[in-house]
Every structure is written in C-alpha cells, then in structure tokens.
C-alpha positions in Angstrom: 35.0 131.8 81.1 32.9 129.2 82.8 31.6 129.2 86.4 30.4 125.9 87.9 29.2 124.8 91.3 29.7 121.3 92.5 29.1 119.9 96.0 28.7 123.5 97.3 32.1 124.5 95.9 32.5 127.1 93.1 34.9 126.5 90.2 36.0 129.1 87.7 37.5 128.0 84.4 39.3 130.6 82.3 40.5 130.1 78.7 42.3 132.6 76.5 43.9 132.7 73.0 47.5 133.9 72.6 49.3 134.6 69.4 52.6 132.8 69.5 55.3 133.9 67.1 57.1 131.1 65.2 60.6 130.7 66.6 61.7 127.8 64.4 63.6 128.7 61.2 61.9 127.7 57.9 64.9 125.5 57.0 64.7 123.4 60.2 64.3 119.6 60.0 60.7 118.3 60.0 59.1 115.7 62.2 55.8 114.2 61.1 53.0 113.6 63.6 50.2 111.2 63.3 47.2 111.5 65.6 45.6 108.2 66.5 43.2 106.4 68.8 45.3 103.7 70.4 48.3 106.0 70.6 47.4 109.6 70.8 50.5 110.9 69.1 53.0 109.0 66.9 56.0 110.7 65.4 57.7 109.9 62.1 60.7 108.7 64.2 58.4 105.9 65.6 57.9 107.2 69.1 54.5 107.0 70.7 53.0 109.4 73.2 49.9 108.8 75.3 47.6 105.8 75.0 44.0 104.8 75.3 45.0 101.5 77.0 45.0 100.7 80.7 42.8 102.7 83.1 41.5 105.0 80.5 40.2 102.1 78.3 38.6 100.4 81.3 36.8 103.7 82.3 35.6 104.0 78.8 34.2 100.5 78.8 32.4 101.1 82.1 31.0 104.4 80.7 29.7 102.7 77.5 28.0 99.9 79.5 26.4 102.5 81.8 25.1 104.5 78.8 23.8 101.3 77.2 21.9 100.4 80.4 20.4 103.9 80.6 19.4 103.8 76.9 17.6 100.4 77.5 15.8 101.8 80.6 14.9 104.9 78.7 13.4 102.9 75.8 11.4 100.7 78.2 10.0 103.7 80.1 9.2 105.5 76.8 7.3 102.5 75.6 5.3 102.5 78.8 4.5 106.2 78.3 6.6 107.6 81.2 6.7 111.4 81.5 10.2 111.8 82.9 12.9 109.8 81.2 16.5 109.4 82.4 19.4 111.1 80.5 21.8 108.8 78.7 24.7 111.1 79.5 26.2 111.1 82.9 28.5 113.1 85.2 31.0 110.3 85.0 30.9 110.4 81.2 31.6 114.1 81.3 34.5 113.5 83.7 35.9 110.8 81.3 35.8 113.3 78.4 37.8 115.8 80.4 40.3 113.1 81.5 40.8 112.0 77.9 41.4 115.5 76.7 43.9 116.0 79.6 45.7 112.8 78.6 45.9 114.0 74.9 47.2 117.4 76.0 49.8 115.7 78.2 50.9 113.5 75.3 51.3 116.5 73.0 53.3 118.4 75.6 55.6 115.3 76.2 56.2 115.1 72.4 57.1 118.8 72.1 59.3 118.7 75.2 61.5 115.9 73.9 65.1 117.2 73.6 65.5 115.5 70.2 62.6 117.6 68.9 64.1 121.0 69.9 64.5 123.3 67.0 62.4 121.1 64.7 59.2 121.8 62.7 56.2 119.6 63.3 54.0 118.6 60.3 50.6 117.0 60.8 47.6 116.3 58.7 44.5 118.4 59.5 41.8 115.7 59.7 38.2 116.1 60.5 37.9 113.8 63.5 34.1 114.5 63.8 33.5 112.8 60.4 35.5 109.7 61.1 33.7 106.4 61.6 35.1 102.9 62.3 33.7 99.4 61.9 34.2 98.6 65.6 31.8 100.1 68.1 34.5 100.5 70.7 36.6 102.5 68.3 33.7 104.8 67.5 33.0 105.2 71.3 36.7 106.1 71.9 36.6 108.6 69.1 33.4 110.1 70.5 35.2 110.8 73.9 38.1 112.5 72.1 36.1 115.0 70.2 
C-alpha cells in the first residue's frame, strides 16, 4: 500500500498477491515468449506486442537529455563547492518509468488475450534484466527504465 499527495490531491495505490490455479492441461501446445527492448514481447509464432518506438522513445530521449544536463550542472556546482546540489532524477523520469511499465503490462495482456493463444502454455526464459548491459548507451537507458 502506498499513499501519495500530489498537487493537493491524495492517491492511494494498493497491490496484492493472488494465487492463481493453473487451468491449462499439461499436454497443451506451447508458445515461446521472448522479452526484448525494441519489442516488449515476441512470440515463437512471430507476433510482436508493445514497442519502445514512437512517443515512448521520444520521451525517453528527452528524459536522458534532461538527466545529462542536470548531471553536468551538479558536477559544476560540486566543483565550486556548493552546499545544495540538484537531484539527477526527476518527476518526469519517474512518470516515464511508470508509463513504460504500463506499456509492458498492456503488451503482455494483449498477448495473453489473443484468441489463438487460448488453451496454450507459455514458455519464457527467466533472465536477470538487472545484470544486462549493451554497447549502446540508449539501449542501456531504455533497459534502466524497464527495471
């Protein structure tokens, strides 16, 4: 449970865990799922669900630029011996993280709701996303917002 106040308005967020019994028979056909950065979910049938392109990618670029500017300012002020330094995180960055998580959840729900996937088992590889690193800075930044 989380209680937040924003602009004079209170927001309550509740989360709960629910045990869901498996309803798919063990001999049902299997669909493989790959979790990715550019496309959030890709099935073994070749369908893609959710993407980091478009508005989400542009918001991510703006947020990265803003964090870079703040980091430069922070380094400059720290060199001059300032007592109060600006944070490199921002409210817009936190909103972006929430929007990315929502887009991922939407993609997963779309995949599961497909009529062709009814009665099928889903197989996925349990990867540790937190330990992944890429050569491109933008890919590492996109991965950071997904964790």
